[in-house]
All heavy atoms as TSV, in Angstrom:
chain	resi	resn	atom	element	x	y	z
A	1	ASP	N	N	-2.731	7.458	-10.627
A	1	ASP	CA	C	-3.973	7.520	-9.902
A	1	ASP	C	C	-4.825	6.270	-10.167
A	1	ASP	O	O	-5.438	5.735	-9.262
A	1	ASP	CB	C	-4.716	8.790	-10.279
A	1	ASP	CG	C	-5.943	9.021	-9.426
A	1	ASP	OD1	O	-5.810	9.009	-8.188
A	1	ASP	OD2	O	-7.019	9.206	-10.000
A	2	ARG	N	N	-4.835	5.826	-11.404
A	2	ARG	CA	C	-5.629	4.649	-11.763
A	2	ARG	C	C	-5.182	3.413	-10.969
A	2	ARG	O	O	-6.008	2.666	-10.468
A	2	ARG	CB	C	-5.486	4.384	-13.256
A	2	ARG	CG	C	-6.248	3.189	-13.734
A	2	ARG	CD	C	-6.064	2.947	-15.205
A	2	ARG	NE	N	-6.238	4.186	-15.950
A	2	ARG	CZ	C	-5.918	4.330	-17.227
A	2	ARG	NH1	N	-5.418	3.326	-17.887
A	2	ARG	NH2	N	-6.083	5.479	-17.833
A	3	TYR	N	N	-3.874	3.228	-10.849
A	3	TYR	CA	C	-3.370	2.054	-10.141
A	3	TYR	C	C	-3.617	2.154	-8.634
A	3	TYR	O	O	-3.836	1.147	-7.973
A	3	TYR	CB	C	-1.895	1.827	-10.452
A	3	TYR	CG	C	-1.678	1.477	-11.901
A	3	TYR	CD1	C	-1.112	2.379	-12.781
A	3	TYR	CD2	C	-2.096	0.248	-12.396
A	3	TYR	CE1	C	-0.947	2.062	-14.119
A	3	TYR	CE2	C	-1.934	-0.080	-13.731
A	3	TYR	CZ	C	-1.358	0.834	-14.592
A	3	TYR	OH	O	-1.200	0.519	-15.910
A	4	ILE	N	N	-3.573	3.354	-8.121
A	4	ILE	CA	C	-3.870	3.534	-6.698
A	4	ILE	C	C	-5.313	3.139	-6.413
A	4	ILE	O	O	-5.603	2.391	-5.489
A	4	ILE	CB	C	-3.605	4.999	-6.265
A	4	ILE	CG1	C	-2.110	5.296	-6.320
A	4	ILE	CG2	C	-4.153	5.254	-4.861
A	4	ILE	CD1	C	-1.776	6.766	-6.178
A	5	ARG	N	N	-6.212	3.637	-7.219
A	5	ARG	CA	C	-7.627	3.294	-7.025
A	5	ARG	C	C	-7.854	1.806	-7.207
A	5	ARG	O	O	-8.609	1.185	-6.455
A	5	ARG	CB	C	-8.502	4.078	-7.995
A	5	ARG	CG	C	-8.562	5.535	-7.676
A	5	ARG	CD	C	-9.431	6.262	-8.655
A	5	ARG	NE	N	-9.301	7.694	-8.446
A	5	ARG	CZ	C	-9.983	8.578	-9.108
A	5	ARG	NH1	N	-10.851	8.211	-10.017
A	5	ARG	NH2	N	-9.819	9.853	-8.862
A	6	LEU	N	N	-7.223	1.234	-8.205
A	6	LEU	CA	C	-7.350	-0.195	-8.461
A	6	LEU	C	C	-6.845	-0.996	-7.262
A	6	LEU	O	O	-7.519	-1.907	-6.778
A	6	LEU	CB	C	-6.566	-0.567	-9.721
A	6	LEU	CG	C	-6.641	-1.991	-10.203
A	6	LEU	CD1	C	-8.053	-2.326	-10.667
A	6	LEU	CD2	C	-5.653	-2.203	-11.337
A	7	GLN	N	N	-5.680	-0.643	-6.772
A	7	GLN	CA	C	-5.107	-1.363	-5.632
A	7	GLN	C	C	-6.001	-1.251	-4.420
A	7	GLN	O	O	-6.280	-2.244	-3.750
A	7	GLN	CB	C	-3.698	-0.825	-5.327
A	7	GLN	CG	C	-2.948	-1.603	-4.278
A	7	GLN	CD	C	-3.189	-1.117	-2.865
A	7	GLN	OE1	O	-3.462	0.056	-2.621
A	7	GLN	NE2	N	-3.094	-2.001	-1.922
A	8	LEU	N	N	-6.490	-0.071	-4.121
A	8	LEU	CA	C	-7.324	0.118	-2.938
A	8	LEU	C	C	-8.638	-0.647	-3.038
A	8	LEU	O	O	-9.077	-1.265	-2.079
A	8	LEU	CB	C	-7.597	1.605	-2.700
A	8	LEU	CG	C	-6.424	2.423	-2.197
A	8	LEU	CD1	C	-6.782	3.907	-2.193
A	8	LEU	CD2	C	-5.974	1.973	-0.833
A	9	SER	N	N	-9.260	-0.608	-4.193
A	9	SER	CA	C	-10.569	-1.264	-4.311
A	9	SER	C	C	-10.450	-2.773	-4.407
A	9	SER	O	O	-11.237	-3.501	-3.798
A	9	SER	CB	C	-11.346	-0.702	-5.498
A	9	SER	OG	O	-10.711	-1.014	-6.709
A	10	LEU	N	N	-9.480	-3.283	-5.149
A	10	LEU	CA	C	-9.367	-4.732	-5.314
A	10	LEU	C	C	-8.860	-5.434	-4.068
A	10	LEU	O	O	-9.263	-6.552	-3.778
A	10	LEU	CB	C	-8.446	-5.065	-6.496
A	10	LEU	CG	C	-8.957	-4.692	-7.882
A	10	LEU	CD1	C	-7.901	-5.032	-8.934
A	10	LEU	CD2	C	-10.271	-5.392	-8.184
A	11	THR	N	N	-7.956	-4.803	-3.355
A	11	THR	CA	C	-7.340	-5.461	-2.203
A	11	THR	C	C	-7.962	-5.049	-0.882
A	11	THR	O	O	-7.502	-5.480	0.174
A	11	THR	CB	C	-5.824	-5.166	-2.143
A	11	THR	OG1	O	-5.631	-3.769	-1.915
A	11	THR	CG2	C	-5.119	-5.596	-3.419
A	12	LYS	N	N	-8.993	-4.223	-0.943
A	12	LYS	CA	C	-9.652	-3.732	0.279
A	12	LYS	C	C	-8.617	-3.092	1.217
A	12	LYS	O	O	-8.603	-3.318	2.417
A	12	LYS	CB	C	-10.384	-4.866	1.001
A	12	LYS	CG	C	-11.285	-5.709	0.121
A	12	LYS	CD	C	-12.599	-5.046	-0.162
A	12	LYS	CE	C	-13.587	-5.983	-0.803
A	12	LYS	NZ	N	-13.572	-6.043	-2.232
A	13	GLY	N	N	-7.733	-2.289	0.635
A	13	GLY	CA	C	-6.609	-1.736	1.371
A	13	GLY	C	C	-6.848	-0.393	2.019
A	13	GLY	O	O	-5.901	0.228	2.495
A	14	HIS	N	N	-8.090	0.077	2.067
A	14	HIS	CA	C	-8.353	1.413	2.608
A	14	HIS	C	C	-7.917	1.570	4.066
A	14	HIS	O	O	-7.271	2.556	4.423
A	14	HIS	CB	C	-9.836	1.760	2.483
A	14	HIS	CG	C	-10.278	1.905	1.072
A	14	HIS	ND1	N	-10.792	0.860	0.353
A	14	HIS	CD2	C	-10.256	2.966	0.234
A	14	HIS	CE1	C	-11.088	1.278	-0.860
A	14	HIS	NE2	N	-10.767	2.547	-0.971
A	15	ALA	N	N	-8.258	0.615	4.899
A	15	ALA	CA	C	-7.921	0.720	6.328
A	15	ALA	C	C	-6.410	0.688	6.535
A	15	ALA	O	O	-5.862	1.483	7.300
A	15	ALA	CB	C	-8.593	-0.394	7.117
A	16	ARG	N	N	-5.743	-0.238	5.831
A	16	ARG	CA	C	-4.288	-0.323	5.974
A	16	ARG	C	C	-3.628	0.958	5.484
A	16	ARG	O	O	-2.713	1.485	6.130
A	16	ARG	CB	C	-3.745	-1.529	5.202
A	16	ARG	CG	C	-2.261	-1.748	5.489
A	16	ARG	CD	C	-1.676	-2.863	4.675
A	16	ARG	NE	N	-1.322	-2.293	3.382
A	16	ARG	CZ	C	-1.287	-2.955	2.257
A	16	ARG	NH1	N	-1.604	-4.216	2.219
A	16	ARG	NH2	N	-0.946	-2.365	1.139
A	17	ALA	N	N	-4.093	1.467	4.341
A	17	ALA	CA	C	-3.515	2.698	3.801
A	17	ALA	C	C	-3.695	3.856	4.773
A	17	ALA	O	O	-2.764	4.642	4.985
A	17	ALA	CB	C	-4.144	3.026	2.458
A	18	SER	N	N	-4.850	3.953	5.368
A	18	SER	CA	C	-5.110	5.024	6.323
A	18	SER	C	C	-4.167	4.936	7.518
A	18	SER	O	O	-3.588	5.943	7.943
A	18	SER	CB	C	-6.565	4.960	6.783
A	18	SER	OG	O	-6.839	5.984	7.695
A	19	ASP	N	N	-3.985	3.738	8.039
A	19	ASP	CA	C	-3.072	3.543	9.175
A	19	ASP	C	C	-1.640	3.899	8.791
A	19	ASP	O	O	-0.919	4.546	9.551
A	19	ASP	CB	C	-3.120	2.097	9.666
A	19	ASP	CG	C	-4.430	1.728	10.323
A	19	ASP	OD1	O	-5.201	2.650	10.696
A	19	ASP	OD2	O	-4.705	0.520	10.455
A	20	GLU	N	N	-1.230	3.459	7.612
A	20	GLU	CA	C	0.138	3.728	7.166
A	20	GLU	C	C	0.342	5.215	6.901
A	20	GLU	O	O	1.389	5.771	7.255
A	20	GLU	CB	C	0.461	2.889	5.933
A	20	GLU	CG	C	0.551	1.408	6.259
A	20	GLU	CD	C	0.732	0.529	5.044
A	20	GLU	OE1	O	0.769	1.041	3.899
A	20	GLU	OE2	O	0.829	-0.703	5.224
A	21	HIS	N	N	-0.639	5.865	6.303
A	21	HIS	CA	C	-0.536	7.313	6.064
A	21	HIS	C	C	-0.419	8.066	7.386
A	21	HIS	O	O	0.368	9.015	7.506
A	21	HIS	CB	C	-1.751	7.818	5.293
A	21	HIS	CG	C	-1.784	7.358	3.872
A	21	HIS	ND1	N	-2.890	7.528	3.077
A	21	HIS	CD2	C	-0.870	6.714	3.112
A	21	HIS	CE1	C	-2.640	7.032	1.887
A	21	HIS	NE2	N	-1.429	6.514	1.879
A	22	ARG	N	N	-1.203	7.647	8.365
A	22	ARG	CA	C	-1.160	8.293	9.683
A	22	ARG	C	C	0.235	8.152	10.304
A	22	ARG	O	O	0.784	9.117	10.849
A	22	ARG	CB	C	-2.215	7.672	10.595
A	22	ARG	CG	C	-2.426	8.442	11.884
A	22	ARG	CD	C	-3.599	7.899	12.703
A	22	ARG	NE	N	-4.860	7.974	11.965
A	22	ARG	CZ	C	-5.520	6.913	11.467
A	22	ARG	NH1	N	-5.057	5.697	11.655
A	22	ARG	NH2	N	-6.652	7.077	10.809
A	23	ALA	N	N	0.814	6.969	10.215
A	23	ALA	CA	C	2.149	6.746	10.792
A	23	ALA	C	C	3.207	7.592	10.074
A	23	ALA	O	O	4.099	8.150	10.717
A	23	ALA	CB	C	2.507	5.264	10.719
A	24	ILE	N	N	3.102	7.698	8.754
A	24	ILE	CA	C	4.045	8.523	7.986
A	24	ILE	C	C	3.914	9.986	8.418
A	24	ILE	O	O	4.922	10.669	8.661
A	24	ILE	CB	C	3.790	8.372	6.473
A	24	ILE	CG1	C	4.111	6.944	6.015
A	24	ILE	CG2	C	4.611	9.391	5.677
A	24	ILE	CD1	C	3.558	6.590	4.635
A	25	LEU	N	N	2.699	10.461	8.536
A	25	LEU	CA	C	2.456	11.845	8.946
A	25	LEU	C	C	2.982	12.105	10.352
A	25	LEU	O	O	3.616	13.138	10.607
A	25	LEU	CB	C	0.968	12.165	8.868
A	25	LEU	CG	C	0.558	13.583	9.225
A	25	LEU	CD1	C	1.249	14.603	8.321
A	25	LEU	CD2	C	-0.952	13.733	9.143
A	26	GLU	N	N	2.746	11.172	11.266
A	26	GLU	CA	C	3.242	11.345	12.639
A	26	GLU	C	C	4.762	11.437	12.673
A	26	GLU	O	O	5.323	12.263	13.393
A	26	GLU	CB	C	2.751	10.196	13.521
A	26	GLU	CG	C	1.276	10.267	13.848
A	26	GLU	CD	C	0.761	9.034	14.576
A	26	GLU	OE1	O	1.569	8.151	14.936
A	26	GLU	OE2	O	-0.465	8.958	14.775
A	27	ALA	N	N	5.432	10.584	11.897
A	27	ALA	CA	C	6.895	10.628	11.853
A	27	ALA	C	C	7.369	11.959	11.270
A	27	ALA	O	O	8.319	12.565	11.781
A	27	ALA	CB	C	7.430	9.459	11.036
A	28	ALA	N	N	6.705	12.423	10.218
A	28	ALA	CA	C	7.094	13.703	9.610
A	28	ALA	C	C	6.871	14.856	10.584
A	28	ALA	O	O	7.732	15.740	10.717
A	28	ALA	CB	C	6.300	13.929	8.328
A	29	ARG	N	N	5.739	14.848	11.267
A	29	ARG	CA	C	5.459	15.921	12.236
A	29	ARG	C	C	6.448	15.916	13.388
A	29	ARG	O	O	6.767	16.959	13.950
A	29	ARG	CB	C	4.047	15.789	12.781
A	29	ARG	CG	C	3.006	16.252	11.799
A	29	ARG	CD	C	1.620	16.153	12.385
A	29	ARG	NE	N	0.642	16.748	11.484
A	29	ARG	CZ	C	-0.656	16.522	11.550
A	29	ARG	NH1	N	-1.149	15.701	12.469
A	29	ARG	NH2	N	-1.475	17.084	10.695
A	30	ALA	N	N	6.932	14.722	13.739
A	30	ALA	CA	C	7.911	14.614	14.821
A	30	ALA	C	C	9.315	14.990	14.350
A	30	ALA	O	O	10.249	15.032	15.151
A	30	ALA	CB	C	7.912	13.192	15.376
A	31	GLY	N	N	9.461	15.258	13.073
A	31	GLY	CA	C	10.771	15.626	12.540
A	31	GLY	C	C	11.678	14.442	12.283
A	31	GLY	O	O	12.871	14.612	12.084
A	32	ASP	N	N	11.112	13.240	12.284
A	32	ASP	CA	C	11.899	12.033	12.074
A	32	ASP	C	C	11.839	11.645	10.590
A	32	ASP	O	O	11.075	10.764	10.179
A	32	ASP	CB	C	11.350	10.895	12.951
A	32	ASP	CG	C	12.258	9.688	13.001
A	32	ASP	OD1	O	13.153	9.571	12.135
A	32	ASP	OD2	O	12.063	8.851	13.909
A	33	ALA	N	N	12.664	12.336	9.807
A	33	ALA	CA	C	12.643	12.142	8.358
A	33	ALA	C	C	13.054	10.722	7.968
A	33	ALA	O	O	12.488	10.156	7.030
A	33	ALA	CB	C	13.557	13.158	7.679
A	34	ASP	N	N	14.015	10.158	8.672
A	34	ASP	CA	C	14.452	8.801	8.340
A	34	ASP	C	C	13.312	7.800	8.511
A	34	ASP	O	O	13.082	6.942	7.662
A	34	ASP	CB	C	15.644	8.373	9.202
A	34	ASP	CG	C	16.913	9.119	8.851
A	34	ASP	OD1	O	17.013	9.633	7.705
A	34	ASP	OD2	O	17.806	9.199	9.710
A	35	ARG	N	N	12.589	7.930	9.610
A	35	ARG	CA	C	11.457	7.031	9.859
A	35	ARG	C	C	10.333	7.273	8.848
A	35	ARG	O	O	9.761	6.337	8.313
A	35	ARG	CB	C	10.928	7.202	11.280
A	35	ARG	CG	C	9.726	6.311	11.584
A	35	ARG	CD	C	9.543	6.091	13.071
A	35	ARG	NE	N	8.302	5.406	13.366
A	35	ARG	CZ	C	8.050	4.117	13.135
A	35	ARG	NH1	N	8.982	3.364	12.588
A	35	ARG	NH2	N	6.891	3.577	13.457
A	36	ALA	N	N	10.043	8.521	8.565
A	36	ALA	CA	C	9.000	8.845	7.589
A	36	ALA	C	C	9.345	8.264	6.220
A	36	ALA	O	O	8.486	7.680	5.555
A	36	ALA	CB	C	8.798	10.353	7.497
A	37	CYS	N	N	10.592	8.391	5.821
A	37	CYS	CA	C	11.019	7.841	4.524
A	37	CYS	C	C	10.948	6.317	4.513
A	37	CYS	O	O	10.523	5.726	3.518
A	37	CYS	CB	C	12.439	8.298	4.192
A	37	CYS	SG	S	12.536	10.044	3.750
A	38	ALA	N	N	11.340	5.689	5.598
A	38	ALA	CA	C	11.276	4.230	5.674
A	38	ALA	C	C	9.828	3.748	5.629
A	38	ALA	O	O	9.505	2.765	4.939
A	38	ALA	CB	C	11.970	3.733	6.945
A	39	LEU	N	N	8.960	4.432	6.350
A	39	LEU	CA	C	7.540	4.072	6.335
A	39	LEU	C	C	6.933	4.285	4.951
A	39	LEU	O	O	6.128	3.464	4.485
A	39	LEU	CB	C	6.776	4.889	7.376
A	39	LEU	CG	C	7.043	4.536	8.833
A	39	LEU	CD1	C	6.441	5.598	9.759
A	39	LEU	CD2	C	6.508	3.158	9.170
A	40	LEU	N	N	7.315	5.368	4.288
A	40	LEU	CA	C	6.802	5.644	2.954
A	40	LEU	C	C	7.259	4.574	1.963
A	40	LEU	O	O	6.462	4.073	1.169
A	40	LEU	CB	C	7.259	7.028	2.492
A	40	LEU	CG	C	6.816	7.456	1.100
A	40	LEU	CD1	C	5.293	7.440	0.985
A	40	LEU	CD2	C	7.375	8.834	0.775
A	41	ALA	N	N	8.529	4.209	2.023
A	41	ALA	CA	C	9.042	3.167	1.126
A	41	ALA	C	C	8.325	1.844	1.369
A	41	ALA	O	O	7.940	1.143	0.416
A	41	ALA	CB	C	10.549	3.009	1.321
A	42	ALA	N	N	8.127	1.496	2.633
A	42	ALA	CA	C	7.421	0.251	2.963
A	42	ALA	C	C	5.973	0.309	2.491
A	42	ALA	O	O	5.429	-0.694	2.002
A	42	ALA	CB	C	7.490	-0.005	4.467
A	43	HIS	N	N	5.361	1.468	2.612
A	43	HIS	CA	C	3.965	1.644	2.184
A	43	HIS	C	C	3.835	1.440	0.672
A	43	HIS	O	O	2.967	0.700	0.210
A	43	HIS	CB	C	3.492	3.039	2.580
A	43	HIS	CG	C	2.165	3.414	2.035
A	43	HIS	ND1	N	0.996	2.795	2.406
A	43	HIS	CD2	C	1.822	4.348	1.112
A	43	HIS	CE1	C	-0.011	3.335	1.740
A	43	HIS	NE2	N	0.464	4.275	0.954
A	44	ILE	N	N	4.699	2.064	-0.095
A	44	ILE	CA	C	4.648	1.947	-1.549
A	44	ILE	C	C	4.932	0.521	-1.985
A	44	ILE	O	O	4.216	-0.042	-2.822
A	44	ILE	CB	C	5.628	2.943	-2.200
A	44	ILE	CG1	C	5.151	4.378	-1.952
A	44	ILE	CG2	C	5.789	2.660	-3.690
A	44	ILE	CD1	C	6.176	5.433	-2.293
A	45	THR	N	N	5.949	-0.085	-1.410
A	45	THR	CA	C	6.299	-1.461	-1.751
A	45	THR	C	C	5.171	-2.418	-1.377
A	45	THR	O	O	4.812	-3.301	-2.157
A	45	THR	CB	C	7.601	-1.874	-1.032
A	45	THR	OG1	O	8.642	-0.977	-1.427
A	45	THR	CG2	C	7.999	-3.291	-1.379
A	46	GLY	N	N	4.603	-2.237	-0.204
A	46	GLY	CA	C	3.517	-3.110	0.253
A	46	GLY	C	C	2.274	-2.977	-0.605
A	46	GLY	O	O	1.610	-3.971	-0.917
A	47	ALA	N	N	1.942	-1.767	-1.011
A	47	ALA	CA	C	0.773	-1.558	-1.867
A	47	ALA	C	C	0.972	-2.230	-3.215
A	47	ALA	O	O	0.072	-2.913	-3.723
A	47	ALA	CB	C	0.509	-0.068	-2.039
A	48	GLY	N	N	2.150	-2.073	-3.777
A	48	GLY	CA	C	2.441	-2.725	-5.054
A	48	GLY	C	C	2.400	-4.233	-4.942
A	48	GLY	O	O	1.849	-4.921	-5.803
A	49	ARG	N	N	2.967	-4.745	-3.856
A	49	ARG	CA	C	2.983	-6.192	-3.643
A	49	ARG	C	C	1.569	-6.741	-3.478
A	49	ARG	O	O	1.236	-7.789	-4.023
A	49	ARG	CB	C	3.828	-6.537	-2.416
A	49	ARG	CG	C	4.015	-8.037	-2.220
A	49	ARG	CD	C	4.948	-8.380	-1.060
A	49	ARG	NE	N	6.252	-7.773	-1.249
A	49	ARG	CZ	C	6.792	-6.882	-0.409
A	49	ARG	NH1	N	6.142	-6.492	0.666
A	49	ARG	NH2	N	7.984	-6.375	-0.646
A	50	SER	N	N	0.725	-6.031	-2.742
A	50	SER	CA	C	-0.636	-6.522	-2.530
A	50	SER	C	C	-1.417	-6.556	-3.838
A	50	SER	O	O	-2.197	-7.490	-4.086
A	50	SER	CB	C	-1.371	-5.702	-1.472
A	50	SER	OG	O	-1.660	-4.404	-1.934
A	51	LEU	N	N	-1.199	-5.578	-4.710
A	51	LEU	CA	C	-1.879	-5.580	-6.001
A	51	LEU	C	C	-1.372	-6.714	-6.880
A	51	LEU	O	O	-2.165	-7.443	-7.493
A	51	LEU	CB	C	-1.707	-4.237	-6.709
A	51	LEU	CG	C	-2.378	-4.109	-8.074
A	51	LEU	CD1	C	-3.870	-4.409	-7.988
A	51	LEU	CD2	C	-2.138	-2.731	-8.659
A	52	LEU	N	N	-0.059	-6.910	-6.930
A	52	LEU	CA	C	0.488	-8.013	-7.719
A	52	LEU	C	C	0.006	-9.363	-7.206
A	52	LEU	O	O	-0.354	-10.249	-7.999
A	52	LEU	CB	C	2.027	-7.972	-7.690
A	52	LEU	CG	C	2.669	-6.900	-8.549
A	52	LEU	CD1	C	4.173	-6.867	-8.315
A	52	LEU	CD2	C	2.362	-7.118	-10.016
A	53	ASP	N	N	-0.016	-9.536	-5.896
A	53	ASP	CA	C	-0.508	-10.789	-5.317
A	53	ASP	C	C	-1.959	-11.033	-5.700
A	53	ASP	O	O	-2.336	-12.140	-6.068
A	53	ASP	CB	C	-0.374	-10.782	-3.789
A	53	ASP	CG	C	1.058	-10.860	-3.313
A	53	ASP	OD1	O	1.954	-11.176	-4.123
A	53	ASP	OD2	O	1.291	-10.577	-2.121
A	54	PHE	N	N	-2.778	-9.992	-5.624
A	54	PHE	CA	C	-4.183	-10.117	-5.998
A	54	PHE	C	C	-4.317	-10.527	-7.462
A	54	PHE	O	O	-5.071	-11.440	-7.795
A	54	PHE	CB	C	-4.915	-8.793	-5.752
A	54	PHE	CG	C	-6.349	-8.826	-6.196
A	54	PHE	CD1	C	-7.337	-9.252	-5.333
A	54	PHE	CD2	C	-6.704	-8.453	-7.483
A	54	PHE	CE1	C	-8.665	-9.303	-5.738
A	54	PHE	CE2	C	-8.020	-8.496	-7.904
A	54	PHE	CZ	C	-9.005	-8.928	-7.032
A	55	LEU	N	N	-3.591	-9.850	-8.333
A	55	LEU	CA	C	-3.683	-10.144	-9.760
A	55	LEU	C	C	-3.194	-11.550	-10.083
A	55	LEU	O	O	-3.807	-12.260	-10.891
A	55	LEU	CB	C	-2.908	-9.098	-10.562
A	55	LEU	CG	C	-3.471	-7.675	-10.498
A	55	LEU	CD1	C	-2.530	-6.701	-11.187
A	55	LEU	CD2	C	-4.868	-7.615	-11.093
A	56	ARG	N	N	-2.104	-11.969	-9.463
A	56	ARG	CA	C	-1.600	-13.337	-9.689
A	56	ARG	C	C	-2.604	-14.376	-9.220
A	56	ARG	O	O	-2.835	-15.376	-9.899
A	56	ARG	CB	C	-0.273	-13.525	-8.971
A	56	ARG	CG	C	0.877	-12.830	-9.635
A	56	ARG	CD	C	2.186	-13.098	-8.910
A	56	ARG	NE	N	3.249	-12.349	-9.531
A	56	ARG	CZ	C	4.104	-11.574	-8.887
A	56	ARG	NH1	N	4.027	-11.450	-7.565
A	56	ARG	NH2	N	5.046	-10.918	-9.526
A	57	GLU	N	N	-3.175	-14.158	-8.061
A	57	GLU	CA	C	-4.154	-15.093	-7.507
A	57	GLU	C	C	-5.363	-15.214	-8.425
A	57	GLU	O	O	-5.831	-16.315	-8.713
A	57	GLU	CB	C	-4.594	-14.622	-6.122
A	57	GLU	CG	C	-5.618	-15.508	-5.458
A	57	GLU	CD	C	-6.022	-14.959	-4.105
A	57	GLU	OE1	O	-5.128	-14.546	-3.342
A	57	GLU	OE2	O	-7.239	-14.935	-3.821
A	58	HIS	N	N	-5.860	-14.095	-8.900
A	58	HIS	CA	C	-7.048	-14.127	-9.750
A	58	HIS	C	C	-6.741	-14.601	-11.164
A	58	HIS	O	O	-7.596	-15.191	-11.804
A	58	HIS	CB	C	-7.749	-12.769	-9.727
A	58	HIS	CG	C	-8.504	-12.570	-8.460
A	58	HIS	ND1	N	-7.881	-12.237	-7.276
A	58	HIS	CD2	C	-9.805	-12.722	-8.175
A	58	HIS	CE1	C	-8.781	-12.167	-6.317
A	58	HIS	NE2	N	-9.956	-12.466	-6.831
A	59	ARG	N	N	-5.541	-14.378	-11.629
A	59	ARG	CA	C	-5.148	-14.900	-12.935
A	59	ARG	C	C	-5.115	-16.419	-12.863
A	59	ARG	O	O	-5.578	-17.101	-13.779
A	59	ARG	CB	C	-3.801	-14.368	-13.364
A	59	ARG	CG	C	-3.423	-14.852	-14.752
A	59	ARG	CD	C	-2.078	-14.419	-15.229
A	59	ARG	NE	N	-1.654	-13.108	-14.779
A	59	ARG	CZ	C	-0.394	-12.713	-14.758
A	59	ARG	NH1	N	0.563	-13.502	-15.182
A	59	ARG	NH2	N	-0.077	-11.523	-14.328
A	60	ALA	N	N	-4.575	-16.955	-11.775
A	60	ALA	CA	C	-4.501	-18.414	-11.600
A	60	ALA	C	C	-5.902	-19.009	-11.529
A	60	ALA	O	O	-6.178	-20.069	-12.088
A	60	ALA	CB	C	-3.717	-18.760	-10.344
A	61	GLU	N	N	-6.814	-18.346	-10.827
A	61	GLU	CA	C	-8.199	-18.831	-10.712
A	61	GLU	C	C	-8.892	-18.826	-12.069
A	61	GLU	O	O	-9.649	-19.735	-12.392
A	61	GLU	CB	C	-8.995	-17.965	-9.732
A	61	GLU	CG	C	-8.610	-18.144	-8.298
A	61	GLU	CD	C	-9.328	-17.176	-7.361
A	61	GLU	OE1	O	-10.213	-16.419	-7.848
A	61	GLU	OE2	O	-9.019	-17.185	-6.170
A	62	ASN	N	N	-8.629	-17.826	-12.868
A	62	ASN	CA	C	-9.306	-17.704	-14.166
A	62	ASN	C	C	-8.707	-18.604	-15.238
A	62	ASN	O	O	-9.340	-18.828	-16.265
A	62	ASN	CB	C	-9.282	-16.247	-14.635
A	62	ASN	CG	C	-10.155	-15.364	-13.784
A	62	ASN	OD1	O	-11.148	-15.808	-13.225
A	62	ASN	ND2	N	-9.777	-14.108	-13.649
A	63	SER	N	N	-7.520	-19.103	-15.015
A	63	SER	CA	C	-6.894	-19.967	-16.017
A	63	SER	C	C	-7.236	-21.433	-15.809
A	63	SER	O	O	-6.849	-22.279	-16.582
A	63	SER	CB	C	-5.388	-19.780	-16.012
A	63	SER	OG	O	-4.820	-20.241	-14.802
A	64	ARG	N	N	-7.975	-21.723	-14.758
A	64	ARG	CA	C	-8.346	-23.115	-14.477
A	64	ARG	C	C	-9.519	-23.558	-15.291
A	64	ARG	O	O	-10.361	-22.996	-15.746
A	64	ARG	CB	C	-8.695	-23.278	-12.998
A	64	ARG	CG	C	-7.475	-23.087	-12.140
A	64	ARG	CD	C	-7.842	-23.240	-10.679
A	64	ARG	NE	N	-6.704	-22.753	-9.909
A	64	ARG	CZ	C	-6.770	-22.380	-8.673
A	64	ARG	NH1	N	-7.896	-22.430	-8.018
A	64	ARG	NH2	N	-5.721	-21.969	-8.039
């Protein structure tokens, strides 16, 4: 939970997360489990990547 909140607040990812959650839900409601799983995997990977990118960028700025 801590990392989710951190990722959302630092990367301003609320709008993207909402859109991605909606797409995952729509796929699940349509019974398209393969699509829902693919969207979920992309969502988790993308959220992690955005947090790592943010941290790397700010670490570089602070080390100057």
